[in-house]
C-alpha positions, 0 to 999 in steps of 0.5 A: 502361871502354871496350873496345879492340875496340868504340867503346862503354863496357862493364862497370862492372857491380855483379855479372856472371856472364860466359861460363861457357858458353865455359869449359865450366863444367857446374855451377850458380851461385847469386847470392843476398842481394846489394845492388848500387847506384851502378854505371856498368853494370848492378846484376846482369848475366848474359852467355853463361852457363847454369844461374844462379839470381839469388835475393833480390837488391836492385839500385838506382841503377845504370846511371849511364853515361847513354850506355849505358843499362844496366838494373838487371838484364840477361840476355844470351845466357843459358839456364836462368836463374832470377830470383826474389824480387829487387828492381830500382829504377832511378835514373830518369836513363836513358831508358827507365828499365829495371828488367829487360832480356833479350836472346837468352836461352832457358829463363829464368824470372822471377817474384816480383820487384819491378820498379819500371821498364821491363821490356824483351825479357821476356814476362810469366810466366803466372801473373805474380807480379811487382810493378811498384811502388815497393818502399818502402825505408827511405831510398833517398836515404841508401842504406838499402835495408831494407824499410819496414814498408809495403813491398809486398815484405814477405811476398810472395815465393816459398818456391821458391829462397828463402834461409834467411837474408838479407844480414845473416844474419837468418832467413827468413822473419820474417813470414807469408811470404818477403820479396823483396830482400836484406833480410828485414824484422825487427820492432824489439824492445828487447834485454835488458841481462842479461849486459851489461858496459860499459867505457870509455877513462876514468872520472871518480871513481866515475861508472863505465861500469856506470851507463850501463846500470843502469836508472836515469835519474839515474845516468850514466858520465862520462869526466872529460876533454874529448872527443877523436877516437878515445875509445871506450865499449864494451858487451859483450853477453855473446853475439852479438845482432842490433843495428839501433838504439842510443839513449842520453842524457847528464847534465843539463848540456846540453853533455856529449854528443858532437858526433860519434860512430861506432857499431860492431857486431862480434864482436871487441873489438879489430877492430871493423871499419867504422862501422854509423853515423856521426853528426856536427854533433850538437846533441841530448843524446839520440842515437837512431840506426838502421842496417842490422842486424848481428849482434855481441857488442860495440857500440863508441861512438867519438868522431869530433869533438873537443869541449870538454866531458866525455863522459857517457852515461845509459841506453844502449838497443839494439834489433833494428831 
Protein backbone atom coordinates (compact mmCIF):
# COMPACT_ATOMS: atom_id res chain seq x y z
CA UNK A 1 0.00 0.00 0.00
CA UNK A 2 1.10 3.62 -0.49
CA UNK A 3 1.24 5.81 2.62
CA UNK A 4 -0.57 9.14 2.41
CA UNK A 5 2.34 10.96 4.05
CA UNK A 6 5.04 9.69 1.69
CA UNK A 7 5.38 8.98 -2.04
CA UNK A 8 6.56 5.39 -1.59
CA UNK A 9 4.92 2.05 -1.00
CA UNK A 10 4.98 0.64 2.52
CA UNK A 11 3.76 -2.31 4.55
CA UNK A 12 2.62 -5.51 2.84
CA UNK A 13 4.92 -7.34 5.23
CA UNK A 14 4.29 -10.94 6.25
CA UNK A 15 4.95 -10.34 9.97
CA UNK A 16 5.61 -6.91 11.48
CA UNK A 17 6.34 -5.87 15.05
CA UNK A 18 5.74 -2.13 14.90
CA UNK A 19 6.29 0.70 17.40
CA UNK A 20 6.05 -1.10 20.73
CA UNK A 21 8.43 1.58 22.04
CA UNK A 22 5.88 4.25 21.12
CA UNK A 23 3.12 2.43 23.01
CA UNK A 24 5.43 2.10 26.03
CA UNK A 25 5.09 -1.68 26.08
CA UNK A 26 7.59 -3.03 28.63
CA UNK A 27 7.33 -6.78 28.07
CA UNK A 28 9.08 -9.10 25.62
CA UNK A 29 7.74 -10.33 22.29
CA UNK A 30 8.39 -13.78 20.81
CA UNK A 31 8.01 -14.48 17.08
CA UNK A 32 8.73 -18.18 16.53
CA UNK A 33 8.08 -21.09 14.16
CA UNK A 34 6.42 -18.96 11.48
CA UNK A 35 6.48 -19.43 7.71
CA UNK A 36 6.26 -16.16 5.76
CA UNK A 37 6.41 -16.13 1.95
CA UNK A 38 5.16 -14.35 -1.19
CA UNK A 39 4.61 -10.96 0.47
CA UNK A 40 5.14 -7.60 -1.21
CA UNK A 41 7.18 -6.34 1.74
CA UNK A 42 9.52 -8.11 4.10
CA UNK A 43 8.90 -11.62 5.37
CA UNK A 44 9.64 -10.40 8.91
CA UNK A 45 9.86 -6.70 9.80
CA UNK A 46 10.70 -5.03 13.11
CA UNK A 47 10.44 -1.26 13.42
CA UNK A 48 10.70 1.05 16.46
CA UNK A 49 10.45 -1.90 18.85
CA UNK A 50 12.47 -3.37 21.71
CA UNK A 51 13.01 -6.75 23.36
CA UNK A 52 11.80 -8.94 20.51
CA UNK A 53 13.04 -12.49 19.86
CA UNK A 54 12.75 -13.89 16.31
CA UNK A 55 13.42 -17.62 16.60
CA UNK A 56 13.14 -20.53 14.15
CA UNK A 57 11.23 -18.70 11.42
CA UNK A 58 11.39 -19.39 7.67
CA UNK A 59 10.99 -16.58 5.14
CA UNK A 60 11.21 -16.95 1.38
CA UNK A 61 10.23 -15.20 -1.83
CA UNK A 62 9.22 -11.95 -0.14
CA UNK A 63 9.93 -8.39 -1.30
CA UNK A 64 7.76 -8.86 -4.39
CA UNK A 65 7.39 -5.10 -4.96
CA UNK A 66 10.64 -4.50 -6.91
CA UNK A 67 10.66 -0.72 -6.49
CA UNK A 68 10.83 -1.03 -2.69
CA UNK A 69 13.53 -3.71 -2.44
CA UNK A 70 12.40 -5.13 0.89
CA UNK A 71 14.72 -7.79 2.38
CA UNK A 72 13.48 -11.08 3.78
CA UNK A 73 14.21 -9.95 7.36
CA UNK A 74 14.25 -6.21 8.10
CA UNK A 75 15.23 -4.57 11.41
CA UNK A 76 14.72 -0.79 11.70
CA UNK A 77 15.34 1.41 14.74
CA UNK A 78 15.08 -1.47 17.19
CA UNK A 79 16.96 -2.38 20.32
CA UNK A 80 17.59 -5.60 22.23
CA UNK A 81 16.49 -7.81 19.34
CA UNK A 82 17.53 -11.46 18.92
CA UNK A 83 17.52 -13.39 15.63
CA UNK A 84 18.42 -17.07 16.02
CA UNK A 85 17.80 -20.23 13.98
CA UNK A 86 15.95 -18.43 11.18
CA UNK A 87 16.08 -19.13 7.43
CA UNK A 88 15.91 -16.28 4.88
CA UNK A 89 15.83 -17.16 1.17
CA UNK A 90 15.15 -14.12 -1.09
CA UNK A 91 13.18 -14.38 -4.30
CA UNK A 92 16.08 -13.32 -6.55
CA UNK A 93 14.17 -10.50 -8.24
CA UNK A 94 15.45 -7.65 -6.06
CA UNK A 95 18.86 -6.01 -6.54
CA UNK A 96 20.70 -6.51 -4.29
CA UNK A 97 19.12 -9.79 -3.27
CA UNK A 98 18.75 -9.05 0.44
CA UNK A 99 18.31 -11.77 3.05
CA UNK A 100 18.80 -9.64 6.16
CA UNK A 101 19.02 -5.86 6.64
CA UNK A 102 19.49 -3.67 9.72
CA UNK A 103 19.09 0.10 9.96
CA UNK A 104 19.68 2.23 13.08
CA UNK A 105 19.43 -0.70 15.47
CA UNK A 106 21.25 -1.26 18.75
CA UNK A 107 21.94 -4.31 20.88
CA UNK A 108 20.92 -6.71 18.13
CA UNK A 109 22.17 -10.30 18.15
CA UNK A 110 21.86 -12.53 15.10
CA UNK A 111 23.48 -15.93 14.79
CA UNK A 112 22.82 -19.52 13.68
CA UNK A 113 20.64 -18.31 10.81
CA UNK A 114 20.71 -19.45 7.17
CA UNK A 115 20.94 -16.28 5.07
CA UNK A 116 20.96 -17.14 1.38
CA UNK A 117 21.50 -13.61 0.12
CA UNK A 118 22.97 -10.21 0.87
CA UNK A 119 23.32 -9.08 4.50
CA UNK A 120 23.10 -5.30 4.72
CA UNK A 121 24.00 -3.03 7.65
CA UNK A 122 24.76 -5.86 10.05
CA UNK A 123 28.30 -6.65 11.16
CA UNK A 124 28.94 -10.38 11.37
CA UNK A 125 28.90 -11.73 14.94
CA UNK A 126 32.06 -13.13 16.53
CA UNK A 127 32.17 -16.07 16.39
CA UNK A 128 29.87 -16.30 13.37
CA UNK A 129 27.66 -19.40 13.06
CA UNK A 130 25.41 -18.00 10.33
CA UNK A 131 25.38 -19.95 7.07
CA UNK A 132 25.30 -18.09 3.76
CA UNK A 133 24.09 -20.98 1.59
CA UNK A 134 21.00 -22.46 -0.01
CA UNK A 135 18.97 -24.07 2.83
CA UNK A 136 17.75 -26.83 0.46
CA UNK A 137 14.00 -26.92 0.94
CA UNK A 138 12.08 -29.97 -0.21
CA UNK A 139 10.33 -28.07 -3.00
CA UNK A 140 10.61 -24.29 -2.84
CA UNK A 141 8.86 -23.82 -6.21
CA UNK A 142 5.94 -25.87 -4.89
CA UNK A 143 5.92 -23.96 -1.57
CA UNK A 144 7.11 -26.93 0.46
CA UNK A 145 9.57 -25.25 2.83
CA UNK A 146 10.41 -28.32 4.88
CA UNK A 147 14.08 -29.25 4.96
CA UNK A 148 15.57 -31.71 2.50
CA UNK A 149 17.51 -34.57 4.06
CA UNK A 150 20.76 -32.90 2.89
CA UNK A 151 19.87 -29.44 4.18
CA UNK A 152 22.67 -27.57 6.00
CA UNK A 153 20.00 -26.30 8.39
CA UNK A 154 19.57 -29.79 9.87
CA UNK A 155 20.99 -30.30 13.36
CA UNK A 156 23.06 -27.10 13.05
CA UNK A 157 21.00 -24.61 15.07
CA UNK A 158 21.57 -23.45 18.62
CA UNK A 159 19.71 -24.62 21.71
CA UNK A 160 19.68 -21.03 23.00
CA UNK A 161 16.17 -19.67 22.47
CA UNK A 162 15.25 -22.90 20.59
CA UNK A 163 11.60 -23.90 20.64
CA UNK A 164 10.29 -27.19 22.08
CA UNK A 165 8.18 -27.86 18.97
CA UNK A 166 8.14 -26.69 15.35
CA UNK A 167 5.51 -25.16 13.07
CA UNK A 168 3.70 -28.51 12.86
CA UNK A 169 4.09 -29.28 16.60
CA UNK A 170 6.81 -31.85 15.95
CA UNK A 171 9.15 -32.13 18.94
CA UNK A 172 12.52 -30.41 18.73
CA UNK A 173 15.19 -31.66 18.33
CA UNK A 174 14.62 -34.75 16.18
CA UNK A 175 18.29 -35.38 15.43
CA UNK A 176 21.62 -34.63 17.07
CA UNK A 177 20.85 -30.93 17.28
CA UNK A 178 18.17 -28.30 16.72
CA UNK A 179 17.26 -27.51 13.12
CA UNK A 180 17.15 -23.97 11.77
CA UNK A 181 13.90 -22.65 10.32
CA UNK A 182 10.23 -23.26 11.08
CA UNK A 183 10.24 -26.99 10.26
CA UNK A 184 12.20 -29.64 12.12
CA UNK A 185 13.31 -32.47 9.84
CA UNK A 186 11.32 -35.61 10.68
CA UNK A 187 12.55 -39.01 9.51
CA UNK A 188 9.85 -40.89 7.63
CA UNK A 189 8.36 -43.98 9.25
CA UNK A 190 5.37 -46.09 8.24
CA UNK A 191 2.51 -45.92 10.73
CA UNK A 192 1.16 -49.08 12.32
CA UNK A 193 -2.45 -49.87 11.37
CA UNK A 194 -3.25 -51.15 14.86
CA UNK A 195 -6.50 -49.56 16.01
CA UNK A 196 -7.46 -48.19 12.60
CA UNK A 197 -11.02 -48.31 11.27
CA UNK A 198 -12.29 -47.24 7.85
CA UNK A 199 -15.59 -45.86 6.58
CA UNK A 200 -16.87 -44.70 3.20
CA UNK A 201 -19.78 -42.87 1.58
CA UNK A 202 -20.89 -46.12 -0.12
CA UNK A 203 -19.92 -49.78 -0.46
CA UNK A 204 -20.49 -52.35 -3.19
CA UNK A 205 -21.87 -55.58 -1.73
CA UNK A 206 -19.23 -57.17 0.54
CA UNK A 207 -16.26 -55.08 -0.64
CA UNK A 208 -16.16 -53.18 2.65
CA UNK A 209 -13.86 -50.27 3.63
CA UNK A 210 -11.88 -52.56 5.98
CA UNK A 211 -10.45 -54.31 2.89
CA UNK A 212 -8.45 -51.13 2.15
CA UNK A 213 -6.36 -51.65 5.31
CA UNK A 214 -6.38 -55.43 5.84
CA UNK A 215 -2.81 -56.11 4.69
CA UNK A 216 -3.88 -58.12 1.64
CA UNK A 217 -2.78 -57.13 -1.85
CA UNK A 218 -5.75 -58.90 -3.45
CA UNK A 219 -8.69 -57.47 -1.47
CA UNK A 220 -10.03 -53.95 -1.91
CA UNK A 221 -12.88 -51.59 -1.07
CA UNK A 222 -15.26 -50.60 -3.86
CA UNK A 223 -17.85 -47.83 -3.97
CA UNK A 224 -20.02 -49.59 -6.54
CA UNK A 225 -20.86 -46.25 -8.13
CA UNK A 226 -19.19 -43.73 -10.41
CA UNK A 227 -16.90 -41.18 -8.82
CA UNK A 228 -18.46 -37.78 -8.11
CA UNK A 229 -17.08 -34.64 -6.51
CA UNK A 230 -17.43 -34.72 -2.72
CA UNK A 231 -17.40 -38.48 -2.17
CA UNK A 232 -15.27 -39.44 0.84
CA UNK A 233 -13.33 -42.32 2.35
CA UNK A 234 -12.15 -41.84 5.94
CA UNK A 235 -9.61 -43.51 8.21
CA UNK A 236 -9.93 -43.25 11.97
CA UNK A 237 -6.47 -43.88 13.39
CA UNK A 238 -7.80 -44.32 16.92
CA UNK A 239 -5.62 -41.48 18.23
CA UNK A 240 -3.83 -38.41 16.91
CA UNK A 241 -0.73 -39.28 14.93
CA UNK A 242 1.78 -37.42 12.78
CA UNK A 243 1.01 -37.85 9.06
CA UNK A 244 3.05 -36.46 6.16
CA UNK A 245 2.55 -38.97 3.36
CA UNK A 246 -0.17 -41.31 2.05
CA UNK A 247 -0.03 -44.05 -0.55
CA UNK A 248 -2.74 -46.35 -1.88
CA UNK A 249 -3.61 -48.44 -4.89
CA UNK A 250 -6.78 -49.64 -6.62
CA UNK A 251 -8.16 -52.86 -8.07
CA UNK A 252 -6.61 -54.52 -11.13
CA UNK A 253 -9.04 -52.99 -13.67
CA UNK A 254 -6.67 -50.14 -14.53
CA UNK A 255 -9.53 -47.59 -14.47
CA UNK A 256 -11.10 -47.64 -10.98
CA UNK A 257 -8.89 -45.00 -9.40
CA UNK A 258 -9.37 -41.24 -8.83
CA UNK A 259 -8.51 -38.68 -11.48
CA UNK A 260 -8.51 -36.18 -8.65
CA UNK A 261 -8.50 -36.48 -4.86
CA UNK A 262 -7.94 -34.21 -1.85
CA UNK A 263 -6.22 -35.43 1.33
CA UNK A 264 -7.25 -34.06 4.73
CA UNK A 265 -5.75 -34.68 8.18
CA UNK A 266 -7.84 -33.54 11.15
CA UNK A 267 -8.89 -34.19 14.72
CA UNK A 268 -12.58 -33.71 13.94
CA UNK A 269 -14.38 -36.13 11.65
CA UNK A 270 -16.99 -33.54 10.60
CA UNK A 271 -14.77 -30.45 10.41
CA UNK A 272 -11.86 -31.65 8.29
CA UNK A 273 -10.45 -28.21 7.42
CA UNK A 274 -8.40 -27.56 4.30
CA UNK A 275 -6.67 -30.17 2.10
CA UNK A 276 -3.10 -31.05 2.97
CA UNK A 277 -2.66 -32.10 -0.65
CA UNK A 278 -4.76 -31.89 -3.82
CA UNK A 279 -4.18 -34.18 -6.79
CA UNK A 280 -5.75 -33.55 -10.20
CA UNK A 281 -5.34 -34.92 -13.73
CA UNK A 282 -4.06 -38.18 -12.29
CA UNK A 283 -3.47 -41.15 -14.62
CA UNK A 284 -1.68 -43.48 -12.19
CA UNK A 285 -3.61 -46.27 -10.40
CA UNK A 286 -1.07 -46.06 -7.54
CA UNK A 287 -1.17 -42.74 -5.71
CA UNK A 288 1.65 -41.58 -3.43
CA UNK A 289 1.44 -38.05 -1.99
CA UNK A 290 3.68 -36.18 0.46
CA UNK A 291 2.79 -32.96 2.24
CA UNK A 292 3.72 -30.81 5.23
CA UNK A 293 3.35 -33.02 8.29
CA UNK A 294 0.22 -32.63 10.38
CA UNK A 295 -1.02 -34.28 13.56
CA UNK A 296 -4.54 -35.71 13.41
CA UNK A 297 -6.76 -38.69 14.20
CA UNK A 298 -8.70 -38.73 10.93
CA UNK A 299 -7.40 -38.96 7.37
CA UNK A 300 -10.06 -38.18 4.77
CA UNK A 301 -9.82 -38.86 1.03
CA UNK A 302 -12.24 -36.70 -0.98
CA UNK A 303 -12.92 -36.91 -4.71
CA UNK A 304 -12.38 -33.56 -6.48
CA UNK A 305 -12.88 -34.73 -10.09
CA UNK A 306 -15.83 -36.72 -11.43
CA UNK A 307 -15.06 -39.92 -13.35
CA UNK A 308 -17.14 -42.61 -15.03
CA UNK A 309 -15.62 -45.44 -13.02
CA UNK A 310 -16.08 -46.96 -9.60
CA UNK A 311 -13.78 -45.85 -6.81
CA UNK A 312 -11.67 -48.68 -5.39
CA UNK A 313 -8.89 -48.60 -2.80
CA UNK A 314 -6.33 -51.30 -2.13
CA UNK A 315 -3.89 -51.06 0.80
CA UNK A 316 -3.63 -47.56 2.23
CA UNK A 317 -0.31 -46.82 3.92
CA UNK A 318 0.48 -43.73 5.98
CA UNK A 319 3.90 -42.31 6.86
CA UNK A 320 5.20 -39.63 9.15
CA UNK A 321 6.89 -37.89 6.21
